[in-house]
N, C-alpha and C positions, 0 to 999 in steps of 0.2 A: 770516788773522791778519796784522796790520800790524806787530806788535811782539811779541817773545817774552814780555813781561810783561803782555800783555793778559789772560792767564789768571788773573792775581791779582785777586781781587775785594775791593774796599774797601781796597786797600793801595797807594794812589797814592804816598804819601811814601816807602814802602819801595822801590817800583819806581824812583823817581828816584835813591835812594841806591845801589841795585845797578847801575843804568845808569852812574852816575859811577864806581863802583868798577871795572866792566868796562872802561870807557874808559881808566882809569888803568892797569889791567892790560895793556891793549893796548900802551901806551907802554913798560911794563916788558918785555914780550915783545920789542918792537923793540930795546930796549937789549941784551937777551940775544943777539938775532940778531947785532947789531953786534959784541958781545964775542966770540961764538963764531967770527965770521968774521975776527977779528984786528983789528977797528976799536977805537979808544979810546972807551970809554964816557964820557958826561958825568959819570958818578958815579965814574969812575976805574978803568981797567984791567979792565973787564968785570965790576965788582961790581954787585950789585943796587942799586936805589934805596934811600934810607934806610929803616930798619925801620918807621918810623911811617907810611910811605906806604901807602895802602890797596891799591896794586897788589902789594905784597910780602906781603900776608896770605895765607899758604899754608894756613890752616885756618879754616873758617867754621862756626858753629853756628847753625842755623835752629830756633827754638823757637816754639811756639804751640799752642793747644788743638786737639783733633781737628777736622778739617774746615777749619781756618784756611788751609790751603794751603801748609804748610811745605815739603813735597816738591815741589810745583809751583814754589814760589819758588826752591828749590835747582836744579831742572832748568832753569828759565828763566835763572837766573844762569849755569849751565854753558853754555847756548846762547849767551848774550851774550859769555862769555869766548872762545868759539870762532868767533863770527860773522866772516865774511869780507867783509862789505860795507864798502867803504872809507869811506863817509860816515856810516852809521847803525850804532850799536852795538845789537846784538840786533834785527836787521831782521825776523827771522821768515820771510824768504823765501829766503835763500841756502841752499846745500846743507848747510853746517855747522849752521845753525839748525834746519833741518827734520830732519836726521838725529839731532841731540841730542834734540829733542823727541820723536822717534819711538823713541828708545832704541837706535839702530843706529850711532851715531858710534863709530869705532874707538878714539878717545882719551878717551872718557867711559865710565867703568866704574861700573855700579850694583850696590850690595850691598843686596838686598831679602830680609829673612828670610822664608823659606817655612815654617820651623818655629817653635819657641818661642823660639829664641835665634839669635844670630849667632856662629858658632864661631870659635876662634882660627885654625883651618885656612883658613877663608874669608878672613879678614883677611890672613893671611900670603901667600896666593896672589895676592890683588889688589894688595897693597903691592909685591910683587915685580914684578908686571907694570907697575905705575904708576911704578916707578923708571926705566923706559926712556924714551928720548927720544920725543916725540910723532911720529906718522907723517904725519898730515894737518893737525892743528890746532896751535894755539899752545901748548897745555898738555895734560898728562895730568891728567884730572879724576877723582877718586874720590868718588862720591856714596853716602853710607851712610844709607839710610832706616831709621827706627826704631832709631837708635843706642842707645836705652834698652834694647834687647834684646841688646846686646853682653855676652858672658860676661866675667868678670873677666880671664881670660887674653887674650881678644880685645881688650878695652879696652887692656890693657898693650901688646899688639903694635902696636895703632894709635897709641898714645901715642909709642912709639919713632919711628915714621915721621913723626908730626906734629912732634916736637921737632927732628928733623933732616931736613926734607923735601928731596927733590931740587929743583934750581932750577926745573924745568919741571913740578912737580906741585902741584896744589891739591886739598885735601880739603874736602868739603862734608858736614857731618853734620846730621841732622834728629832732634830729640827733643821730647817734650812741653814740657819746661821745663829750667831750669838746676839744678833740685834734684839733690842727690847721689843720690837714688833713681833719677833718669833718666839722669844723665851724671856720670862721676867728676869730682871737683873739679879734679884735675890736668889732665885732658883738656880740661875746660871753660876752664881758665886759659890754654890754648895757642891758643884759638880766638877769632876776632872774632864777637861775638854779634849775631844778627839776630832781633829779636822780632816775631812776627806777632800780630795780634789777630783775634778772631772777626769776620767781616764782618757788617754790619748786615742786618736782615731784608729791607729794601727792596732792597738790592743783590742779595741772593740771589734774591729773587723776580724781579727784572728779568732776571737771567741765565737762569733757568728759562724765562721767557716768550720772550726774544729768541733764545737759543741752542738751546734744546731744544724750542721750539714747544709748551710746556705751557699749558693754559688758565689765564687770569689768576687766577681764583678759586682753582683748585687749587694754583697756584704760590704764591700768598700764604699759603694754609693750610700747605703743606709747609714754606715758609721760616720760618713762625712757630713750628712745633713741632720743628724740626730742631736747635735749640740752637746755631745758627751754623755747622753742618756742611753744606757745600755738597753733598757727595756723598750725605749722608744725606737732605737735602731732595729731591734728584733721585730717589732710590730711593722715598721715601714718595709722591712725586707720580706715579710711573710703575709701581710694583710693588705689586700688591694684597697679595702675601705679606708685604712689609715693613710694610704698614699693619696686617695681621692680627697680626704679631709685636708691634707696639707695643701693640695693644689687649690682647694676652695679658699683656704685662708690667704694664700699668696695672691689670689685673684682679686682680693679686696683692694689692693694697691692700684690696679688699673681701673677697677670699677669706681673708685673714689673720684676720678676726674671725668666720669661720664654720668651726668645727672640722671639720665634715664635708667641707669643700671645700678646705681649705688645702693638703694634701699633693697632692691631685689637680691643683690649679692649678699648683703648682710642677713636678709631673711633666710636665704639658702644655707648660710653657715649655721645659723641658730637651729634650723630644722634638722640639719645633718647631725648636730650635736645631740639633739633630742632623740633622733632615731637611734643613734649609737647607745644613748643612755637607756632607751626603752629595751633594746635587745639585751644589754648586760643585766638590767634590773629583772627582766622576765626570767632570765636564766637563774638568777639568785633567788627570786621570790618564790617560785613554784615549789622547790624542795622545802623551804622554810614553812610555807603554808601547809603543805602536806604533813610535815613532821608535827606541827602544832596540832592540826586536826586529829591526827592519830593519837597524840598524847592526851587530847581532850575526850577521846573515846568515840569520835565520829567514824563512820565507815565500817563499823563492826557488823556482826550478824546478831540477830535476835531482836526482841522487842525493845524499842527506845534507843537503839544504837545508831540509827541512820543519820542523826545530827548530833552536834555537841550538846552536852547538858546545859540546863539553864544556869545563868550566872557567869558564863564564860565569854559573853559578848565583849566585855571590857578587855580581856586578854587578846582577842582577835583584833580589836580596834588598835590596841597598842602596837601589835605587830605591823598592821597596815600603816600606822603613823611612822614607825621606824623605817619601813620600806620606802615610803614616800620621801622621807628626809634623805635617805641614801640615794634615791633616784635624782633628787635635786643636786646632791653633791657630785654624783657621777657626771651629770650634764654640765655642771659648771667646770669641773676638772677637764672635761673634754674640750669645752669651749676655751678654757684658759690655755691649753696646749696649742690651740690654733692661733690664739692671740700672741703667744710667745714666738711662734713661727713668723707671724706678720711683723712683729717688732724687730726680729732678727733680720728680716729682709730690708727694712728701712735702715737698720744699723749697717748692713753691707753697703747700701747705696751711699750712706754718709761717709763710711770709710773710704770708698772709691773717690768720692768728691773731694775729700781732704788729702788724698794721696797717701793714706796710711798703709803701712805694710803689715797687715794682720790677716789671719786666716778667715776666709769667708764662712759664714754660717750656712749659706745656701750656695755652695760653689757651682752646682749644676744650673743655677738660674742667674749666674753673673752676667752672661752676655745678653740674654733676652729680657731681663727684668732689672737687676741691680744697676748695671752700667747705664741703660737708657734713663733710669730714674735719677741717677747721679748727674746726668747731663741736663735733665729737665728741670729739677728743683735745686734751689740753693741749699747749702749745708744747714742754714738755720731753719729752713722749712722741713728738711728731713729730720732734724732733731725734734722739731715740733710734732712730727708724725710719730716718732718713737714715744714722746711724752703723752700723746693722745692715746696710744695703745695702753700705756701703763695706767692712765687714768681710767680707762675702760675696765681693766683688770681690777682696780680698786673698787669701782662701782659694783662690779659683780660680787666682790667680797663683802660689800655692804648690803647685799640682798636686793639690789636693783634688778628688775626683771631683765633677763638677757636680751629680749628683743629691743627694749628701750635703750639699754646700754650700748648695744651694737649700732642702733640707728644714730645715737648721739656720736659714736665714734666715726661713722661714715661722714657725718656733717663736719666734724673737726678735720678729718683727713682731706675732705674736699676743700675746706677753707685754706688749709696749709699748702696744698698742692696747686691751688689756683692762684696763689699770691706769688708773683715772681719777684726775685730780688731786684732792687733798684741799682743802676750803675753807680759806681763810686764817683 
């Protein structure tokens, strides 16, 4: 990598903007150094530069659709802020850049929700640490991925820190959009907004070919059906199970008009999501459990070391609780991706029925699924199907059991697709 922003796909203008902001922040850090050493700042007695200078922006909000690279952009910006190369901002080669990108820099703190939400306790702990002076870098950087998962109390705790940030602390938040459903209005108003767009299909395909060594035809297919999601395209191109899950999701459209198959198809989709979550969780859980047991003294040699000491049961239960919550989130995220695929299929059929000249989300299924569906159901019914899928996603977000939510979805789809439009 020759620059930290090389990981951003199709976001050249944004990379230029963030590079300029990081360069300005480097100047502001130098001013702080002079002020703290007793030198007179060009802005007056150690004060920061004027508030409208990009270098003094202590809170940033990165938004964009899933797969657009908002967390990549935030991490790259954090690396550029800490970059120690004297000539190039965000060189990608110095120790600061490489450790930030690897997630091991001592002054860059990541908050990544493992469960369903980001708790107020997590925010308070990180904010307290971030108030300290940087140890090796220019800034203390707090990067909150999936800020839309902040609890109300967590958002309020973060807001207090953002409103009165320490001079050496910068907050980077990532969320799908600036909607009040994703980020509180007050917190959004305290941040400088950075909007990312979904990268074009050609750019995604090129990355898959050049960086991942994927066959050109397979890469173009995956890029075309991934909905602008780079990680999703990579999984579809390399993981047979991901391709099978997509087919299961799309099969719900046909199963909804076959009374004997609709519930079985929904159950298969839920079971597939659970199987995928089980596999991912098992891979993550085992090392965490072993590490904790070792820290508690289990597995050693000598008298009394075969099992953890008394009084540690609560710690083990807390780990198991976190792992269970993470498993729930992984399963719901997996199921949600399938529902997004299904909604996109109905959207394609709706676009065809209306004669709209738009790119298909599932171009490989236009002839055998989207076009027949467009001929079978009236536009208002297809729109009802899209809305039914969105309702199912909302129900999952409200902790409705996946099996119940998907069964209800199949009923709604069946009702929409079995009602034919009346002639004018």
